[in-house]
C-alpha positions as CSV (number, residue, x, y, z in Angstrom):
1,M,-68.1,-14.7,-32.1
2,M,-68.5,-14.1,-35.8
3,M,-67.3,-10.5,-35.3
4,M,-64.1,-11.7,-33.6
5,M,-63.3,-14.1,-36.4
6,M,-63.9,-11.4,-39.0
7,L,-61.5,-9.0,-37.1
8,Q,-58.8,-11.7,-37.0
9,I,-59.2,-12.4,-40.8
10,I,-59.0,-8.6,-41.5
11,L,-55.8,-8.3,-39.4
12,L,-54.2,-11.2,-41.1
13,L,-55.0,-9.9,-44.5
14,T,-53.7,-6.4,-43.5
15,E,-50.4,-7.9,-42.1
16,S,-49.9,-10.0,-45.3
17,V,-50.4,-7.0,-47.5
18,L,-47.9,-5.0,-45.5
19,V,-45.5,-7.8,-45.4
20,S,-45.6,-8.2,-49.2
21,S,-45.3,-4.4,-49.6
22,Y,-42.3,-4.1,-47.4
23,A,-40.6,-7.4,-48.4
24,L,-40.8,-6.4,-52.1
25,N,-39.3,-3.0,-51.4
26,S,-35.8,-4.2,-52.2
27,T,-34.4,-0.7,-52.7
28,V,-34.1,-0.2,-49.0
29,Q,-30.8,-1.4,-47.5
30,C,-31.4,-2.5,-43.8
31,E,-28.7,-2.0,-41.2
32,R,-27.2,-5.1,-39.8
33,P,-25.2,-5.1,-36.5
34,D,-22.0,-7.1,-36.3
35,A,-23.1,-9.1,-33.3
36,K,-24.8,-12.4,-34.1
37,T,-26.5,-14.8,-31.6
38,T,-26.4,-18.6,-31.6
39,R,-29.0,-20.9,-30.2
40,R,-28.1,-24.6,-29.7
41,V,-31.2,-26.8,-29.3
42,R,-32.1,-30.5,-29.1
43,A,-34.2,-32.3,-31.8
44,G,-37.7,-33.2,-30.7
45,E,-38.2,-30.0,-28.6
46,S,-39.8,-26.8,-29.7
47,L,-38.1,-23.4,-29.9
48,Y,-39.6,-20.0,-29.1
49,L,-37.2,-17.5,-30.6
50,P,-37.9,-13.8,-30.0
51,C,-36.1,-11.1,-31.9
52,P,-32.6,-10.9,-30.4
53,N,-32.9,-7.1,-30.0
54,L,-34.9,-6.1,-27.0
55,Q,-36.4,-2.9,-28.6
56,C,-37.2,-5.0,-31.7
57,Y,-39.0,-7.5,-29.5
58,E,-41.0,-5.1,-27.3
59,E,-42.0,-2.4,-29.8
60,T,-44.7,-4.1,-32.0
61,E,-47.2,-1.3,-32.3
62,N,-47.1,0.3,-35.8
63,R,-44.1,-1.8,-36.5
64,L,-43.6,-4.7,-38.9
65,H,-41.5,-7.8,-38.5
66,V,-40.5,-10.2,-41.3
67,W,-38.6,-13.4,-40.7
68,F,-36.4,-15.2,-43.2
69,R,-34.4,-18.4,-43.0
70,N,-31.3,-19.7,-44.8
71,L,-31.1,-23.4,-44.1
72,S,-27.8,-25.2,-44.2
73,R,-29.0,-27.9,-46.5
74,T,-30.5,-25.6,-49.2
75,K,-28.3,-22.5,-49.0
76,Q,-31.3,-20.5,-50.1
77,V,-33.0,-17.6,-48.3
78,E,-36.7,-18.0,-48.0
79,Q,-39.4,-16.0,-46.2
80,I,-41.2,-17.7,-43.3
81,G,-45.0,-17.6,-43.2
82,T,-47.3,-16.4,-40.5
83,E,-49.8,-19.3,-40.5
84,G,-50.2,-20.7,-37.0
85,S,-50.9,-24.1,-38.4
86,E,-47.4,-24.3,-40.0
87,R,-44.6,-26.0,-38.0
88,V,-42.3,-23.1,-38.6
89,H,-44.0,-19.7,-38.5
90,Y,-43.8,-16.4,-36.7
91,H,-46.1,-13.9,-35.1
92,Q,-44.9,-10.3,-34.9
93,S,-41.4,-10.4,-33.3
94,A,-41.4,-14.0,-32.2
95,L,-40.5,-17.1,-34.3
96,Y,-41.9,-20.6,-33.5
97,I,-40.1,-23.8,-34.6
98,L,-42.1,-26.7,-33.4
99,W,-40.8,-30.2,-33.0
100,L,-37.3,-29.4,-34.1
101,N,-35.4,-31.7,-36.5
102,L,-31.8,-31.7,-37.9
103,N,-33.0,-30.0,-41.1
104,D,-33.9,-26.8,-39.1
105,T,-30.2,-26.0,-38.6
106,G,-29.5,-22.7,-40.3
107,R,-29.5,-18.9,-40.1
108,Y,-32.8,-17.1,-39.1
109,I,-33.0,-13.4,-40.0
110,T,-35.4,-10.9,-38.4
111,R,-36.1,-7.8,-40.5
112,W,-37.6,-5.1,-38.4
113,W,-39.4,-2.2,-40.2
114,Y,-39.7,0.7,-37.9
115,A,-40.5,3.1,-40.8
116,E,-41.5,2.8,-44.4
117,D,-37.9,3.2,-45.7
118,E,-35.9,2.3,-42.6
119,C,-35.2,-1.2,-41.2
120,D,-32.8,-3.3,-39.2
121,E,-31.8,-6.9,-39.6
122,F,-30.8,-9.3,-36.8
123,E,-29.4,-12.8,-37.4
124,T,-29.6,-15.8,-35.2
125,E,-27.9,-19.1,-36.0
126,V,-29.8,-22.2,-34.8
127,V,-27.9,-25.5,-34.4
128,V,-30.0,-28.6,-33.8
129,Y,-28.4,-31.7,-32.1
130,E,-29.9,-35.1,-32.4
131,E,-29.2,-36.0,-28.7
132,F,-28.0,-34.3,-25.5
133,S,-24.4,-33.0,-25.7
134,T,-22.2,-30.8,-23.6
135,D,-22.2,-28.4,-26.6
136,L,-25.8,-27.6,-25.5
137,L,-24.6,-26.1,-22.3
138,Y,-25.3,-22.4,-22.0
139,H,-22.2,-21.7,-20.0
140,T,-20.1,-23.2,-17.2
141,M,-20.3,-21.6,-13.7
142,P,-17.0,-21.9,-11.9
143,E,-17.9,-20.5,-8.5
144,Q,-16.6,-20.7,-4.9
145,K,-20.1,-20.3,-3.5
146,V,-23.4,-20.3,-5.3
147,S,-26.9,-19.7,-4.0
148,G,-29.0,-20.6,-7.1
149,I,-29.1,-21.4,-10.9
150,Y,-31.3,-19.4,-13.3
151,C,-33.2,-21.3,-16.0
152,P,-32.0,-20.0,-19.4
153,V,-35.2,-20.8,-21.4
154,C,-38.8,-19.6,-21.3
155,E,-37.8,-16.1,-20.2
156,Y,-40.6,-14.5,-22.3
157,Q,-43.1,-17.3,-21.9
158,Q,-45.5,-18.7,-19.3
159,G,-44.9,-22.4,-18.6
160,S,-44.2,-25.0,-15.9
161,I,-40.6,-25.8,-15.1
162,V,-39.0,-29.0,-13.8
163,W,-35.3,-29.5,-12.9
164,Y,-32.9,-32.4,-13.6
165,K,-29.3,-33.0,-12.5
166,V,-26.5,-35.3,-13.7
167,C,-23.2,-35.7,-12.0
168,L,-19.9,-34.5,-13.5
169,G,-17.4,-37.1,-14.7
170,G,-20.0,-39.6,-15.9
171,C,-21.2,-40.4,-19.3
172,C,-24.8,-40.7,-18.3
173,F,-25.6,-37.2,-19.5
174,L,-25.4,-38.5,-23.1
175,F,-28.8,-40.0,-22.6
176,W,-31.8,-37.9,-21.6
177,Q,-33.5,-40.6,-19.6
178,N,-30.6,-40.8,-17.2
179,F,-31.1,-37.3,-15.7
180,A,-32.3,-37.4,-12.1
181,L,-35.3,-35.4,-11.3
182,I,-34.9,-32.8,-8.6
183,P,-38.1,-32.9,-6.4
184,N,-40.1,-30.0,-5.0
185,Q,-38.7,-27.6,-7.7
186,E,-41.8,-27.3,-10.0
187,F,-42.5,-23.8,-11.4
188,A,-39.1,-22.6,-9.9
189,R,-37.3,-20.4,-12.5
190,V,-34.4,-20.2,-10.1
191,L,-33.1,-23.5,-8.6
192,R,-32.0,-22.8,-5.0
193,I,-28.8,-24.5,-3.8
194,P,-28.3,-23.9,-0.1
195,N,-24.9,-24.6,1.4
196,S,-23.2,-25.4,-1.9
197,S,-20.2,-27.6,-1.8
198,K,-18.2,-30.0,-4.0
199,E,-21.2,-32.4,-3.9
200,S,-23.3,-29.7,-5.6
201,E,-21.2,-29.9,-8.8
202,G,-23.0,-31.3,-11.9
203,I,-25.1,-30.4,-15.0
204,Y,-28.4,-28.8,-14.1
205,T,-31.2,-28.8,-16.8
206,C,-34.5,-27.1,-16.6
207,V,-37.4,-28.3,-18.9
208,C,-40.1,-25.7,-19.6
209,T,-43.5,-26.9,-20.8
210,W,-45.5,-24.3,-22.7
211,E,-48.7,-24.2,-24.8
212,H,-49.1,-23.0,-28.4
213,H,-52.6,-23.2,-30.0
214,G,-53.6,-25.7,-27.2
215,I,-50.7,-28.0,-27.8
216,K,-47.9,-28.5,-25.2
217,H,-44.3,-28.1,-26.2
218,N,-41.0,-28.6,-24.3
219,S,-37.9,-26.4,-24.3
220,S,-34.8,-27.2,-22.2
221,G,-31.6,-25.4,-21.1
222,S,-28.6,-26.7,-19.2
223,R,-25.8,-25.2,-17.2
224,R,-22.7,-26.8,-15.6
225,L,-21.8,-25.9,-12.0
226,I,-18.2,-26.3,-10.8
227,I,-17.4,-25.4,-7.2
228,K,-13.9,-24.0,-6.9
229,E,-11.8,-24.3,-3.7
230,Q,-11.6,-21.2,-1.7
231,T,-8.2,-19.5,-1.9
232,I,-6.5,-17.0,0.3
233,S,-5.1,-14.2,-1.8
234,S,-1.9,-12.5,-0.7
235,P,-1.0,-8.9,-1.6
236,P,1.3,-8.5,-4.6
237,K,5.0,-8.5,-3.8
238,F,7.5,-6.9,-6.2
239,L,10.6,-9.0,-6.9
240,L,11.9,-6.6,-9.5
241,P,12.6,-3.7,-9.8
242,I,13.5,-1.8,-6.6
243,N,11.4,1.3,-6.0
244,N,12.9,4.6,-7.1
245,S,15.8,2.7,-8.8
246,V,17.9,4.3,-11.6
247,V,18.8,2.6,-14.9
248,F,21.7,4.2,-16.8
249,A,21.3,4.4,-20.6
250,D,22.7,6.2,-23.6
251,V,20.5,8.2,-25.9
252,G,19.7,6.0,-29.0
253,S,20.6,2.7,-27.2
254,E,18.2,-0.1,-26.4
255,V,17.1,-0.6,-22.8
256,I,15.1,-3.5,-21.3
257,L,13.1,-2.9,-18.1
258,N,12.1,-6.0,-16.2
259,C,9.2,-6.2,-13.7
260,S,8.4,-9.3,-11.7
261,V,5.6,-9.6,-9.2
262,F,4.7,-12.5,-7.0
263,F,0.9,-13.0,-6.4
264,G,1.0,-16.3,-4.6
265,L,0.6,-19.9,-5.7
266,T,-3.2,-19.7,-5.9
267,V,-5.1,-18.9,-9.0
268,C,-5.7,-15.1,-9.4
269,D,-8.0,-14.3,-12.3
270,R,-7.8,-10.5,-11.9
271,C,-4.0,-10.3,-11.3
272,S,-2.1,-8.2,-13.8
273,I,1.0,-6.1,-14.2
274,R,1.9,-3.4,-16.7
275,W,4.5,-0.8,-17.5
276,E,3.5,2.9,-17.8
277,K,5.3,6.0,-18.9
278,N,4.1,9.1,-17.1
279,G,0.8,7.3,-16.5
280,I,0.3,6.1,-20.1
281,R,0.9,2.6,-21.4
282,P,3.7,2.8,-23.9
283,S,3.1,-0.6,-25.5
284,G,1.0,0.9,-28.2
285,L,3.6,3.5,-29.2
286,N,6.4,3.2,-31.7
287,G,9.7,2.0,-30.2
288,Y,8.1,0.3,-27.2
289,E,7.3,-3.4,-26.8
290,Q,5.8,-5.1,-23.8
291,K,5.7,-8.9,-23.2
292,Y,4.2,-10.9,-20.4
293,R,4.9,-14.3,-18.8
294,R,3.2,-16.2,-16.0
295,M,5.1,-18.9,-14.0
296,D,4.5,-20.4,-10.5
297,G,2.4,-17.5,-9.1
298,T,4.7,-14.9,-10.6
299,I,3.8,-12.5,-13.5
300,Q,6.7,-10.9,-15.4
301,S,6.5,-8.0,-17.7
302,V,9.4,-7.0,-19.9
303,L,9.4,-3.5,-21.5
304,T,11.8,-3.0,-24.4
305,I,12.7,0.5,-25.5
306,T,14.4,0.2,-28.9
307,E,15.9,3.7,-28.9
308,V,16.1,5.8,-25.7
309,S,15.2,9.4,-26.4
310,E,15.7,12.6,-24.4
311,S,12.0,12.4,-23.5
312,D,12.6,9.0,-21.9
313,L,15.4,10.4,-19.7
314,R,12.9,13.1,-18.4
315,S,10.1,10.6,-17.9
316,E,9.1,8.4,-15.0
317,F,8.4,4.7,-15.7
318,A,6.2,2.8,-13.3
319,C,5.4,-0.9,-13.1
320,K,1.9,-1.3,-11.7
321,A,0.6,-4.5,-10.1
322,E,-3.1,-5.1,-9.7
323,D,-5.2,-7.7,-8.0
324,S,-8.8,-7.8,-6.9
325,V,-8.0,-5.7,-3.8
326,E,-5.4,-3.1,-4.5
327,V,-3.1,-1.5,-7.1
328,I,0.6,-0.9,-6.1
329,F,3.5,0.3,-8.2
330,V,7.3,1.0,-8.2
331,S,9.0,3.7,-10.1
332,V,12.1,3.6,-12.3
333,T,13.9,6.5,-14.0
334,L,16.4,6.5,-16.8
335,K,19.6,8.6,-16.6
336,S,22.3,9.2,-19.1
337,R,25.6,7.5,-18.5
338,A,27.4,10.8,-18.7
339,S,25.9,11.7,-15.4
340,V,27.9,8.8,-13.8
341,F,31.0,11.0,-13.9
342,C,29.3,13.6,-11.8
343,V,28.1,11.0,-9.3
344,I,31.7,9.5,-9.0
345,L,33.1,13.1,-8.6
346,A,30.6,13.8,-5.9
347,C,31.5,10.6,-4.1
348,I,35.2,11.4,-4.3
349,C,34.7,14.9,-3.0
350,T,32.5,13.6,-0.2
351,F,35.2,11.0,0.7
352,L,37.9,13.7,0.8
353,V,35.8,16.0,2.9
354,L,35.1,13.1,5.4
355,L,38.8,12.2,5.4
356,L,39.7,15.9,6.1
357,V,37.1,16.1,8.9
358,G,38.4,12.9,10.3
359,G,42.0,14.1,10.3
360,V,41.1,17.4,11.9
361,L,39.1,15.6,14.6
362,K,41.9,13.2,15.2
363,W,44.5,16.0,15.4
364,F,42.4,18.1,17.8
365,A,40.7,15.2,19.6
366,L,43.2,15.6,22.5
367,D,42.4,19.3,22.9
368,L,38.7,18.7,22.7
369,V,38.8,15.9,25.4
370,L,40.9,18.1,27.7
371,F,38.6,21.0,27.2
372,L,35.4,19.0,27.9
373,R,36.9,17.2,30.8
374,Q,37.7,20.4,32.6
375,I,34.0,21.4,32.3
376,F,32.2,18.1,33.1
377,V,34.6,16.7,35.6
378,K,34.7,19.8,37.7
379,L,30.9,20.0,37.7
380,Y,30.5,16.4,39.0
381,R,33.8,15.9,40.8
382,K,33.7,14.3,44.2
383,E,36.4,14.5,46.9
384,D,38.4,11.3,47.1
385,G,40.6,12.1,50.1
386,K,43.8,12.3,48.0
387,L,46.4,15.0,48.8
388,Y,48.6,14.8,45.7
389,D,47.7,14.6,42.0
390,A,50.9,12.6,41.3
391,Y,53.8,10.9,43.0
392,V,57.0,11.3,40.9
393,I,59.5,8.4,40.9
394,Y,62.8,8.7,39.1
395,Q,66.3,7.3,39.6
396,K,69.1,9.4,41.0
397,N,71.9,7.0,41.5
398,N,73.9,4.8,39.1
399,L,73.6,7.4,36.3
400,D,76.3,9.0,34.2
401,E,76.8,12.7,34.5
402,M,75.0,13.7,31.3
403,T,72.0,11.5,32.1
404,S,71.9,12.7,35.7
405,K,71.8,16.3,34.5
406,T,69.0,15.6,32.0
407,V,66.9,13.9,34.6
408,S,67.6,16.8,37.1
409,D,66.7,19.4,34.5
410,F,63.5,17.6,33.5
411,V,62.2,17.1,37.0
412,S,63.3,20.3,38.6
413,G,62.6,22.4,35.4
414,S,60.0,21.3,32.9
415,L,58.0,18.9,35.0
416,L,57.5,21.3,38.0
417,T,57.2,24.4,35.8
418,V,54.5,23.0,33.5
419,L,52.5,20.7,35.7
420,E,52.7,22.6,39.0
421,S,53.2,26.2,38.2
422,Y,51.2,26.5,34.9
423,Y,48.5,23.9,35.2
424,G,48.1,23.8,38.9
425,F,48.8,20.1,39.6
426,K,50.2,19.1,43.0
427,L,53.2,16.8,42.8
428,F,55.1,14.9,45.5
429,I,58.8,14.7,44.8
430,H,61.0,12.7,47.2
431,G,63.8,14.9,48.5
432,R,61.8,18.1,48.0
433,D,58.5,17.5,49.9
434,D,59.7,15.3,52.8
435,L,61.2,16.7,56.0
436,P,64.7,15.8,57.3
437,G,64.7,13.0,59.8
438,E,61.3,11.5,58.7
439,D,61.0,7.7,58.3
440,C,61.5,7.2,54.6
441,I,59.7,3.9,54.5
442,N,56.5,5.0,56.2
443,L,56.6,8.3,54.3
444,I,56.8,6.7,50.9
445,E,53.9,4.3,51.6
446,T,51.8,7.1,53.0
447,E,52.4,9.6,50.2
448,I,51.9,7.0,47.5
449,Q,48.5,6.2,49.0
450,L,47.6,9.9,49.1
451,S,48.5,10.3,45.4
452,R,46.1,9.9,42.4
453,R,48.8,9.0,39.9
454,L,52.3,7.6,39.7
455,I,54.7,9.4,37.3
456,I,57.6,7.0,36.6
457,I,60.5,8.5,34.7
458,L,62.6,6.1,32.6
459,T,66.2,7.0,31.7
460,P,68.6,5.3,29.3
461,G,71.1,3.1,31.0
462,A,69.3,3.2,34.4
463,S,69.3,0.0,36.4
464,T,67.8,-1.2,39.6
465,D,70.2,-2.8,42.1
466,K,68.2,-5.3,44.1
467,S,70.7,-5.0,47.1
468,N,70.2,-1.3,47.2
469,V,67.4,-0.1,49.5
470,S,67.5,3.5,48.4
471,P,64.3,5.5,48.5
472,E,63.9,5.6,44.7
473,A,64.2,1.8,44.6
474,Y,61.7,1.3,47.4
475,D,59.1,3.8,46.2
476,L,59.2,2.1,42.8
477,Q,58.4,-1.3,44.5
478,V,55.6,0.2,46.5
479,G,54.2,2.1,43.6
480,L,54.2,-1.0,41.3
481,H,52.5,-3.0,44.1
482,Q,49.9,-0.3,44.5
483,A,49.2,-0.1,40.7
484,L,49.4,-3.8,39.7
485,V,48.2,-5.7,42.8
486,Q,45.7,-3.2,44.4
487,G,44.8,-1.4,41.2
488,E,44.1,1.9,43.1
489,T,46.6,4.2,41.3
490,G,47.1,5.0,37.7
491,V,50.6,5.0,36.2
492,I,52.1,7.6,33.8
493,L,55.3,6.4,32.1
494,I,57.7,9.1,30.8
495,Q,60.8,8.1,28.9
496,L,63.8,10.5,28.6
497,G,65.7,9.7,25.4
498,Q,65.9,6.5,23.3
499,M,66.1,3.1,24.9
500,Q,67.0,-0.1,23.0
501,D,65.1,-2.4,25.3
502,Y,63.6,-2.6,28.8
503,T,65.1,-5.9,30.0
504,H,67.1,-4.1,32.7
505,L,63.9,-2.9,34.4
506,P,61.9,-4.7,37.1
507,L,59.3,-7.2,35.8
508,G,56.4,-5.3,37.1
509,L,57.6,-2.2,35.2
510,Q,58.1,-4.3,32.0
511,H,54.5,-5.5,32.4
512,L,53.3,-2.0,32.5
513,L,55.3,-1.1,29.4
514,C,53.8,-4.0,27.5
515,K,50.3,-2.7,28.2
516,N,51.0,1.0,27.6
517,S,53.7,2.7,25.6
518,P,55.7,5.4,27.5
519,L,55.5,9.1,26.6
520,L,58.7,10.1,24.9
521,W,60.1,13.4,26.0
522,R,62.5,15.2,23.8
523,D,64.8,18.0,24.9
524,G,63.3,21.3,24.0
525,E,59.6,20.4,24.6
526,S,59.2,22.9,27.3
527,S,56.1,24.7,26.0
528,P,53.0,23.9,28.0
529,N,50.9,23.6,24.8
530,S,53.1,21.0,23.2
531,R,51.7,17.7,22.3
532,F,53.8,15.9,24.8
533,W,52.4,17.9,27.7
534,K,48.8,17.5,26.4
535,R,49.3,13.7,26.5
536,V,50.6,14.0,30.0
537,R,47.6,16.1,31.1
538,Y,45.3,13.6,29.4
539,Q,46.5,10.8,31.7
540,M,46.6,13.1,34.8
541,P,43.5,13.9,36.9
542,V,41.8,17.2,36.6
543,A,43.7,19.9,38.6
544,S,41.7,21.8,41.2
545,S,40.7,25.3,40.1
546,C,42.1,26.9,43.3
547,Q,45.5,25.6,42.7
548,K,45.6,26.5,39.1
549,S,44.3,30.0,39.5
550,S,46.9,31.0,42.1
551,R,49.9,29.9,40.0
552,S,49.0,30.0,36.3
553,R,48.6,33.7,36.0
554,S,52.1,34.4,37.2
555,L,53.6,31.8,34.8
556,K,51.8,32.9,31.6
557,A,53.7,36.2,31.4
558,S,57.0,34.4,31.9
559,F,56.3,31.8,29.1
560,Q,55.1,34.5,26.7
561,C,58.3,36.5,27.3
562,Q,60.4,33.4,26.5
563,G,58.3,32.7,23.4
564,L,57.2,29.2,24.7
565,L,53.5,29.9,25.0
566,V,51.5,30.3,21.8
């Protein structure tokens, strides 16, 4: 027993000698980190204050620790002793302040000698409060879900722990005796909170009871718990700008790029947006300024380029939006306004080309339709039981000599030559294809029913005498009935010469003229490839190949000799 006491005395004497030796060595300048710690404590409790640096606290072998204090009331730095009987003393890397009072408020400095001429200094500010205050809280815990609360004191000490709770919104936490004891939580360094909810909110305080030289001391620490409502986050949605958009600017001018992203109406702590130039934030560079604004779930970022350079025109600007789940971005490029002329010129050229192509297609549309119709209709053509491709109706009587000659030349000449002889259509012409002595009335009805089209030739000054029952008057009545009432036969209207009006024609024929304009034939249009005959062929059915092949070959040579076939 005596030997143990002798050893302790020797160690204390050795430590005091070393402390005096190192403390008086004022020529050594200790390194001091910028970071400082603060401990807020309550009067009447005791404080166990370890060196704030973990290496300083744990490495005590062959190391020396000296504690100093600079109290707020004295403004003087004084060395703290190592006597365990003193209220304020230290042992190696830990400082003891027993039964705290308001005068203990001040700065406490740990000087750690890890070599004879090398040392570090760590500063801790201690603030003593007379009674419990919210300033004593270690930190607030805003959580959506929490499973437990860790006691912030007695981390390096052995002691018993009890837990207290006080509700939020009340003033009862101003008095220590109003804290409610949480049962069955003795010795629990972590207070478990199963199924946390809004009722779990409050201030939780752990009181640690520890012994020093056989005397019990208390240290307490408090945390505030706030349960946040769970929110459903929505992915970021860009309002501005449009992806791959182009902003026109002049070199040397100022440009403002706006970016606006909607993150939803819920609180988003990790939501942010930023502008980047070629993957680098330009806000730290000269000539670039970036500002932010939050409003109603939307974050806006405005990038101002004071002077656009050639490098900006060759760069890609991206606005990136980030939340807790993903990062998305849109791209914007700057282009010189001089390039607008090229864009306009390209648009004009494209418009002219489209206009030219449209004009060509419109001009040759008739030829294309006739060509394709010959291919597809012949492949899928079905027999309809018709004998003639068209029934020709024209007026022979009540015409002047010149008009009568024009009609006769057109019907007997151009019509038969082009449609029948060249293109192989089979026409029925009254007076040519009927036999003498046949019943005209029955013949007309039968032949019109056997025809696929009606070709009605209109002549200037022609009239229809209702008292006249000539074949051309009757076949017109039958043909109009077949076309208008039964709808079985198509009608092709051909007009010879100019006509001022059509009031002299039958009402049925006037109705057809209102629906379809007649094809105007001019004297001299005898070429089979003229536009007039193409329009006639467009309204005619497709001629059978056997008819055309037998007659067209003999006619082509004749038209070529006359210079009518191109």
